[in-house]
Backbone as CSV, one residue per row, in Angstrom:
resi,resn,N_x,N_y,N_z,CA_x,CA_y,CA_z,C_x,C_y,C_z
1,MET,84.941,191.633,88.678,86.239,191.897,88.832,87.079,192.458,87.635
2,SER,87.911,193.382,87.672,88.652,193.540,86.506,89.345,192.577,85.978
3,GLN,89.860,192.494,84.766,91.027,191.440,84.581,91.897,191.936,84.030
4,GLY,92.353,193.412,84.022,93.362,193.877,83.865,94.632,193.538,83.139
5,GLU,95.742,193.308,83.336,96.986,192.576,82.568,96.217,191.445,81.997
6,SER,96.614,191.172,80.642,96.213,189.170,80.272,97.874,188.744,80.878
7,ALA,96.932,187.391,81.630,97.628,186.342,82.056,98.307,185.539,81.212
8,VAL,97.995,185.658,80.146,98.477,184.298,78.935,99.345,185.415,78.565
9,THR,100.955,184.739,78.904,102.357,185.181,78.678,103.256,184.513,77.507
10,ASP,102.847,183.726,77.255,103.345,182.715,76.540,102.375,182.756,74.908
11,PRO,102.913,183.865,73.803,101.922,183.798,72.407,101.741,181.987,71.808
12,GLN,103.213,181.691,72.145,103.268,180.018,71.214,102.167,179.106,71.915
13,VAL,101.736,179.519,73.223,101.482,178.361,73.687,99.766,178.865,73.946
14,ALA,99.382,179.953,73.325,98.107,180.603,73.183,97.856,180.393,71.814
15,ALA,98.678,180.253,71.111,98.146,180.075,69.219,98.037,178.612,69.296
16,ALA,98.789,177.737,69.778,98.696,176.175,69.926,97.493,176.027,70.414
17,ASP,97.187,176.240,71.793,95.800,176.273,72.139,94.763,176.688,71.180
18,GLN,94.727,178.144,70.603,93.530,178.541,70.086,93.354,177.886,68.796
19,ALA,94.300,176.628,68.334,94.432,176.414,66.871,93.578,174.620,67.072
20,GLU,93.968,174.277,68.517,92.939,173.133,68.987,91.767,173.905,69.007
21,ALA,91.030,174.810,69.644,89.879,174.776,70.028,89.500,175.547,68.566
22,GLU,89.835,175.975,67.670,89.058,176.017,66.516,88.354,174.792,65.749
23,GLN,89.513,173.609,65.914,89.278,172.536,65.590,87.937,171.819,66.587
24,ALA,87.856,171.535,67.544,87.414,171.052,68.400,85.718,171.924,67.936
25,LEU,85.664,173.092,68.345,84.765,173.876,67.882,83.874,173.622,66.368
26,ASP,84.827,173.177,65.690,84.360,172.712,64.256,83.657,171.990,64.343
27,GLU,84.639,170.552,65.284,84.190,169.001,64.865,83.355,168.702,65.990
28,GLY,82.999,169.570,67.323,82.345,169.541,68.186,82.825,168.140,69.550
29,ARG,84.141,168.171,69.324,84.702,166.838,69.977,85.357,167.939,71.344
30,ASP,85.946,166.477,71.795,86.929,166.798,73.179,88.500,166.350,73.029
31,PRO,88.987,167.649,72.450,90.333,167.488,72.382,91.304,167.034,73.496
32,ALA,91.143,167.580,74.769,91.834,167.021,75.624,91.661,165.408,76.304
33,GLU,90.748,164.698,75.215,90.957,163.141,75.611,92.290,161.980,75.332
34,ASN,92.910,162.951,74.295,94.283,162.254,74.168,95.282,162.928,74.380
35,ASP,95.123,164.297,75.065,96.651,165.178,75.439,96.850,164.393,76.758
36,PRO,97.876,164.382,76.918,99.137,163.774,77.831,98.645,164.670,79.112
37,ASP,98.817,166.321,78.638,97.842,167.022,80.105,96.711,167.138,80.540
38,GLU,95.964,166.398,79.939,94.278,165.821,80.323,94.582,166.420,81.619
39,VAL,93.147,167.278,81.973,93.192,167.464,83.652,91.529,166.686,83.432
40,SER,91.902,166.059,84.436,90.041,165.064,84.900,88.957,165.716,85.489
41,GLU,88.161,165.073,84.956,86.589,165.819,85.384,86.250,164.588,86.761
42,ALA,87.231,163.869,87.025,86.769,162.782,88.069,86.278,163.715,89.115
43,GLY,87.017,164.817,89.776,86.200,165.452,90.932,84.829,166.116,91.381
44,ASP,84.180,165.891,89.849,83.011,166.210,89.905,82.149,164.398,90.008
45,GLU,82.364,163.614,90.481,81.314,162.306,90.768,82.390,162.522,92.030
46,ALA,81.840,161.516,92.851,83.034,160.509,94.066,83.544,159.792,93.487
47,GLY,84.630,159.536,94.559,85.928,158.691,93.769,85.109,157.088,93.549
48,ASN,84.387,156.663,94.294,84.001,155.178,93.662,82.566,155.308,92.825
49,GLY,82.744,156.483,92.318,81.615,156.397,91.259,80.555,156.282,91.778
50,ASP,80.026,155.923,92.812,78.849,155.681,93.109,78.060,156.776,93.370
51,SER,78.398,157.822,94.161,77.228,158.434,95.189,77.135,159.675,94.185
52,GLY,78.215,160.450,93.453,78.003,161.651,92.958,78.403,162.532,94.108
53,GLN,78.881,162.562,95.214,78.625,163.840,96.096,80.296,164.078,96.104
54,GLU,80.440,165.769,96.011,81.739,166.471,95.646,82.740,165.990,97.081
55,THR,84.064,165.940,96.750,85.021,165.601,97.294,84.789,166.934,98.184
56,GLY,84.745,167.980,97.927,85.232,169.141,98.236,86.601,169.533,98.455
57,GLU,87.308,168.965,97.789,89.045,168.899,98.114,89.432,169.669,96.895
58,VAL,90.043,170.987,97.734,90.647,172.031,96.953,91.802,171.446,95.928
59,ALA,91.700,171.874,94.546,92.868,171.201,93.358,94.132,171.575,94.128
60,PRO,95.040,170.592,94.230,96.439,170.378,95.092,97.161,171.836,93.917
61,GLY,98.101,172.678,95.199,98.536,173.673,94.800,97.850,175.287,94.890
62,LEU,96.072,174.749,95.388,95.515,176.052,95.359,94.935,176.326,96.848
63,THR,95.610,177.811,97.336,95.253,177.869,98.482,94.545,178.916,98.923
64,ASP,93.891,179.737,97.930,92.860,180.846,99.024,92.380,181.181,97.641
65,GLU,91.568,182.320,97.585,90.738,183.028,96.677,91.521,183.589,95.659
66,ALA,92.601,183.635,96.089,93.497,184.685,95.289,93.880,183.872,94.020
67,ASP,94.257,182.523,94.617,94.575,181.423,93.408,93.635,181.532,92.409
68,LEU,92.450,181.214,92.753,91.071,181.034,92.018,90.871,181.842,91.136
69,GLU,91.315,183.649,91.756,91.207,184.458,90.690,92.053,184.320,89.592
70,LEU,93.330,184.495,90.057,94.307,183.823,89.263,93.545,183.243,88.237
71,GLU,93.522,181.737,88.479,92.753,180.574,87.370,91.731,181.225,86.424
72,GLY,90.549,182.025,87.229,89.657,182.871,86.327,90.174,183.869,85.373
73,GLU,91.648,184.854,85.830,92.020,185.383,84.680,92.504,185.260,83.567
74,ILE,92.842,183.699,84.046,93.828,182.977,82.839,93.046,182.360,81.889
75,ALA,92.036,181.993,82.390,90.723,181.507,81.533,90.134,182.201,80.443
76,ALA,89.756,183.687,81.376,89.145,184.566,80.891,89.858,185.132,79.648
77,ASP,91.470,185.516,79.739,91.701,185.803,78.663,92.205,184.810,77.574
78,TYR,92.444,183.720,77.658,91.999,182.432,77.100,90.874,182.610,76.090
79,ILE,90.007,182.514,76.629,88.252,182.486,76.177,88.111,183.300,75.220
80,GLU,88.462,184.867,75.499,88.373,185.639,74.991,89.083,185.935,73.560
81,GLY,90.378,185.176,73.903,91.538,184.962,72.292,90.457,183.779,71.282
82,LEU,89.652,183.234,72.053,89.025,181.889,71.402,87.638,182.740,70.924
83,LEU,86.921,183.572,71.486,86.038,184.475,70.709,86.465,185.209,69.616
84,ASP,87.565,185.764,69.590,88.312,186.433,69.008,88.482,185.540,67.583
85,VAL,89.024,184.590,67.733,89.368,183.698,66.443,88.614,183.153,65.591
86,ALA,86.793,182.715,66.559,85.768,182.359,65.888,84.903,183.702,65.526
87,ASP,85.453,184.879,65.844,84.880,185.756,65.349,83.544,185.833,66.027
88,LEU,83.067,185.994,67.360,82.379,185.361,67.974,81.867,186.523,69.454
89,ASP,80.978,187.221,69.456,80.879,188.276,70.609,79.955,187.450,71.602
90,GLY,80.669,188.515,72.979,80.232,187.853,74.105,81.611,188.460,75.100
91,ASP,80.627,188.950,76.250,81.134,189.232,77.173,81.375,187.960,78.364
92,ILE,82.671,188.599,79.231,83.138,187.745,80.014,83.407,187.767,81.738
93,ASP,82.459,187.193,82.135,82.171,187.193,83.737,82.508,186.411,84.458
94,MET,83.760,186.571,85.434,84.872,185.726,86.551,84.037,185.598,88.018
95,ASP,84.229,184.652,88.610,83.467,184.387,89.742,84.287,183.421,90.482
96,VAL,83.782,183.463,91.871,84.654,182.033,92.490,83.286,181.617,93.655
97,GLU,83.554,180.336,93.182,82.393,179.746,93.851,82.955,178.462,94.492
98,GLY,82.732,178.548,96.187,83.311,177.373,96.836,85.020,177.458,96.339
99,ASP,85.125,176.140,96.162,86.109,175.738,95.951,86.331,176.087,94.404
100,ARG,86.028,176.682,93.240,86.785,176.648,91.895,86.253,178.337,91.274
101,ALA,86.886,178.256,90.823,86.667,179.810,89.518,85.967,179.140,88.591
102,VAL,84.755,180.515,88.350,84.263,180.271,87.340,84.025,180.855,86.416
103,VAL,84.018,181.005,85.102,84.032,181.731,84.171,82.638,181.667,82.672
104,SER,82.363,182.951,82.999,80.979,182.856,82.152,80.834,183.444,80.832
105,VAL,80.574,182.897,79.633,80.292,183.958,78.623,78.853,184.783,78.408
106,VAL,78.652,185.333,78.793,77.419,186.200,78.462,77.270,186.960,77.497
107,GLY,75.948,187.247,77.436,75.416,188.549,76.278,74.720,187.664,74.822
108,ALA,75.717,187.799,73.820,74.956,187.420,72.231,74.711,185.864,72.934
109,THR,73.880,185.637,71.373,73.477,184.332,71.287,75.013,183.414,70.743
110,LEU,74.741,182.540,71.776,76.173,181.813,71.506,76.037,179.790,71.124
111,ASP,75.437,179.983,70.385,74.653,178.509,70.407,75.898,177.421,70.183
112,GLU,76.789,178.104,69.028,78.102,177.213,68.672,78.698,176.992,69.855
113,LEU,78.813,177.386,70.091,79.708,177.120,72.077,78.928,176.503,72.748
114,VAL,78.413,176.103,72.633,77.463,174.802,74.026,77.408,173.547,72.985
115,GLY,77.028,173.567,71.590,76.330,171.819,71.131,74.868,171.571,71.060
116,SER,74.654,170.792,70.854,72.799,170.584,70.823,73.106,169.751,71.954
117,ARG,73.960,169.133,72.989,73.651,168.780,74.558,74.921,169.583,75.245
118,GLY,75.369,169.877,74.430,76.720,170.651,75.639,77.819,170.060,75.340
119,GLU,77.910,169.245,74.139,79.102,168.512,74.411,80.372,169.757,73.960
120,VAL,80.093,170.687,73.096,81.077,171.801,72.692,81.062,172.390,74.106
121,LEU,80.342,173.009,74.548,80.924,173.238,76.212,81.358,172.756,76.664
122,GLU,81.605,171.162,76.499,82.228,170.531,77.769,83.705,170.577,77.095
123,ALA,83.736,170.781,76.008,85.066,170.513,75.176,86.006,171.673,75.172
124,LEU,85.150,173.158,75.044,85.676,174.424,75.376,86.069,174.129,77.362
125,GLN,85.438,173.785,78.112,85.853,173.759,79.286,87.147,172.778,79.316
126,GLU,87.123,171.679,78.503,88.467,170.834,78.923,89.359,171.366,78.080
127,LEU,89.286,172.401,77.595,90.706,173.204,76.732,90.996,174.291,77.630
128,THR,90.294,174.732,78.312,90.353,175.836,78.997,91.434,175.428,80.092
129,ARG,90.708,174.332,80.657,91.709,173.620,81.835,92.472,173.228,81.780
130,LEU,92.989,173.207,80.400,94.186,172.716,79.952,95.374,173.807,79.779
131,ALA,94.395,174.454,79.203,95.145,176.227,79.088,95.740,176.437,80.513
132,VAL,94.679,176.336,81.661,95.358,176.818,83.033,96.119,176.288,83.491
133,HIS,95.973,174.925,83.383,96.844,174.217,83.870,98.412,174.199,83.302
134,ARG,98.274,174.601,81.865,100.052,174.587,81.112,100.403,176.155,81.704
135,HIS,100.004,176.674,82.167,100.575,178.139,82.645,100.699,178.270,84.441
136,THR,99.575,177.130,85.045,99.933,177.306,86.396,100.639,176.221,86.898
137,GLY,100.764,175.100,85.839,101.587,173.502,86.740,100.087,172.944,87.895
138,ASN,99.005,173.485,87.820,98.277,172.885,88.791,97.270,172.168,88.364
139,ARG,96.878,171.172,89.067,95.207,170.733,88.577,94.228,171.835,88.537
140,THR,93.086,171.573,88.392,91.781,172.434,87.790,90.656,172.132,87.729
141,ARG,89.473,172.938,89.012,88.534,172.238,88.537,87.463,173.778,88.018
142,ILE,88.306,174.452,87.451,87.342,175.855,86.629,86.725,175.088,86.059
143,MET,85.602,175.699,85.742,84.052,175.552,85.337,83.701,176.976,84.143
144,VAL,83.394,176.222,83.202,83.076,177.234,82.044,82.290,177.161,81.728
145,ASP,80.810,178.405,81.316,79.542,178.470,81.137,79.201,179.698,79.730
146,VAL,78.248,178.931,79.167,77.932,179.724,78.323,76.628,180.428,78.184
147,GLY,76.280,181.157,78.207,74.795,181.938,77.798,73.839,181.348,79.307
148,GLY,73.996,180.984,80.581,73.948,180.072,81.417,73.474,179.202,81.050
149,TYR,73.863,178.118,80.291,73.270,176.551,79.583,73.454,175.831,81.125
150,ARG,74.623,175.824,81.631,74.723,175.020,82.909,73.630,175.544,83.916
151,SER,73.284,176.497,84.191,72.131,176.887,85.269,70.810,176.291,84.690
152,ARG,70.747,176.617,83.562,69.286,176.475,82.833,69.194,174.565,82.990
153,ARG,70.983,173.409,82.923,70.522,171.854,82.822,70.559,172.059,84.667
154,ARG,70.806,172.460,85.038,70.610,172.304,86.469,69.189,171.737,86.888
155,VAL,68.300,172.723,86.631,67.020,173.071,87.135,66.323,171.552,86.021
156,GLU,66.447,171.428,84.927,66.220,170.149,84.487,66.854,168.870,84.641
157,LEU,67.865,168.827,85.141,68.548,167.501,85.785,67.924,167.322,87.026
158,ALA,68.002,168.546,87.555,67.302,168.059,89.033,66.291,167.533,88.883
159,GLU,65.222,167.994,87.942,64.085,167.825,87.932,63.696,166.278,87.105
160,THR,64.819,165.736,86.491,65.240,164.227,86.303,65.261,163.390,87.324
161,GLY,66.176,164.021,88.282,66.225,163.402,88.787,65.027,162.981,90.256
162,ARG,64.793,164.065,90.187,63.793,163.522,91.636,62.468,162.821,91.109
163,ASP,62.302,162.813,89.483,61.146,162.202,88.658,61.365,160.397,88.548
164,ALA,62.471,160.318,88.395,63.360,159.247,88.724,62.712,158.182,90.097
165,ALA,63.346,159.274,90.794,62.870,158.757,92.321,61.893,158.124,92.547
166,ASP,60.975,159.331,92.179,59.147,159.041,92.394,58.647,158.101,91.662
167,GLU,59.574,157.368,90.449,59.151,156.300,89.798,59.742,154.772,90.354
168,VAL,60.891,155.110,90.743,61.473,154.173,91.807,61.187,153.896,93.349
169,LYS,60.404,154.779,93.812,59.742,154.499,95.082,58.229,153.899,94.540
170,ARG,57.502,154.304,93.818,56.542,153.265,93.092,56.776,152.151,92.317
171,THR,57.553,151.752,91.787,57.600,150.492,91.162,58.461,149.880,91.845
172,GLY,59.414,150.144,93.059,60.442,149.602,93.396,61.141,148.662,92.388
173,MET,61.344,149.467,91.433,62.432,148.823,90.672,64.039,149.603,90.020
174,PRO,64.606,149.457,89.617,65.573,150.571,89.806,65.977,151.213,88.327
175,LYS,65.810,152.164,87.903,65.492,153.084,86.733,66.764,153.626,86.402
176,LYS,67.412,152.995,85.278,68.246,153.321,84.168,68.299,154.750,83.699
177,LEU,69.127,155.383,83.672,68.824,156.686,82.630,69.783,157.263,81.550
178,TRP,69.762,157.748,80.922,70.934,157.958,79.617,71.686,158.402,79.751
179,ALA,72.699,158.470,79.126,74.320,158.761,79.123,74.234,159.984,79.558
180,MET,75.477,160.548,80.735,75.710,161.479,81.578,76.837,162.129,81.316
181,ASN,77.574,163.395,81.371,78.804,164.045,81.676,79.118,163.708,82.831
182,PRO,79.822,164.156,83.462,79.900,164.384,85.159,79.474,164.925,85.558
183,PHE,78.965,166.418,85.237,78.262,167.481,85.878,76.990,167.154,85.702
184,GLU,76.594,166.587,84.671,74.930,166.089,84.293,74.660,165.285,85.879
185,ARG,75.654,164.043,85.419,75.029,162.972,86.776,75.541,163.329,88.328
186,LYS,76.155,164.338,88.530,76.439,164.868,90.027,75.067,165.754,90.234
187,ILE,74.418,166.134,89.117,73.367,167.050,89.795,72.062,166.450,90.268
188,VAL,71.747,164.821,89.333,70.962,163.764,89.539,71.048,163.135,90.476
189,HIS,72.474,162.762,91.193,73.007,162.120,92.389,72.168,162.846,93.574
190,ASP,72.264,164.200,93.205,72.218,165.219,94.535,70.617,165.025,94.970
191,ALA,69.920,165.075,93.495,68.766,164.884,93.203,67.723,163.829,93.982
192,VAL,68.313,163.141,93.376,68.007,161.388,93.969,68.466,161.436,95.478
193,ALA,69.785,161.762,95.897,69.929,161.967,97.375,68.620,162.655,98.232
194,GLU,68.652,163.870,97.951,67.183,164.827,98.297,66.246,163.964,98.184
195,ALA,66.305,163.376,97.678,64.456,162.291,97.396,64.478,161.232,98.490
196,GLY,65.745,161.056,98.779,65.782,159.602,99.858,66.329,158.500,99.387
197,LEU,66.098,158.437,97.762,67.175,157.348,97.588,68.339,157.318,97.370
198,ARG,69.229,155.994,97.328,70.459,156.252,96.649,70.540,156.121,94.936
199,SER,72.107,156.686,94.404,71.943,155.949,92.973,73.738,155.897,92.880
200,GLU,73.568,154.929,91.563,75.151,155.189,91.385,75.516,155.070,90.003
201,SER,76.603,155.424,89.715,77.156,154.986,87.938,77.608,154.061,87.818
202,GLU,77.484,153.827,86.606,77.947,152.953,85.826,78.056,152.724,84.246
203,GLY,78.848,151.616,83.931,79.064,151.691,82.753,80.662,152.985,82.363
204,GLU,81.327,152.867,81.059,82.353,153.721,80.825,81.917,154.506,79.607
205,GLU,82.892,155.934,80.261,82.574,157.198,79.007,82.824,156.895,77.728
206,PRO,81.937,157.435,76.760,80.880,158.386,77.336,79.492,158.299,77.165
207,ASP,79.342,156.445,77.940,78.317,155.737,77.790,78.040,156.068,79.391
208,ARG,78.809,156.440,80.489,78.335,156.155,81.534,76.639,156.740,82.337
209,ARG,76.354,156.287,82.724,74.952,156.532,83.169,74.805,156.564,84.470
210,VAL,73.721,157.407,85.052,73.144,157.335,86.684,71.935,155.942,86.854
211,VAL,72.074,155.015,87.543,71.141,154.151,87.957,70.397,154.484,89.333
212,VAL,69.015,154.966,89.254,68.706,154.958,90.812,68.137,153.717,91.309
213,LEU,68.172,153.878,92.503,67.845,152.175,93.365,67.057,152.403,94.250
214,PRO,66.062,151.434,94.393,65.056,151.457,95.543,65.930,151.333,96.649
215,ALA,65.162,151.849,97.744,65.424,151.753,99.448,65.436,149.886,99.407
216,SER,66.549,149.950,100.316,66.610,148.785,100.310,65.947,148.213,102.155
């Protein structure tokens, strides 16, 4: 997909967002957590926090693929600006998967944009969602990936969910996993459900975790 003309039209907003991002990348934190315009990640887990199944609901105001493509263009322009500011190389791919836009940074090794457990990537995604929200006025569930990190994590976490389910079937005891972000918990919930067991999330962010339950 051609990015065409930049969708970011307000240089003051772009500059402010880039300044936020530089600090986030330096500190490995999520600067959106105290921002009044923060876009929630709650759509990645079930509303009751117990099953992790996605609602499938399209973000309010988004009606068709063209809207999601626009989100991708805004996000791609924003991330491209961040790469320039941070003096990092990388190509940007845009796609639409289901009811969300996906923007991926590919090419060069970009470990700085991922972090040791993906915490910098999560901060980058929240910043990107915030930038899109500021330009469209709509809640967004856009996903940002760097170097295929999320794809690799899906495989690892699905295996974690299956292993935990096997252990619970064998012992008949609940199995509590380590703290995960919503993206990670969703994958584990799905893997456990495919194995024929139930799971739920407990605790508060950032210590919220999956508990795999034995069959009743």
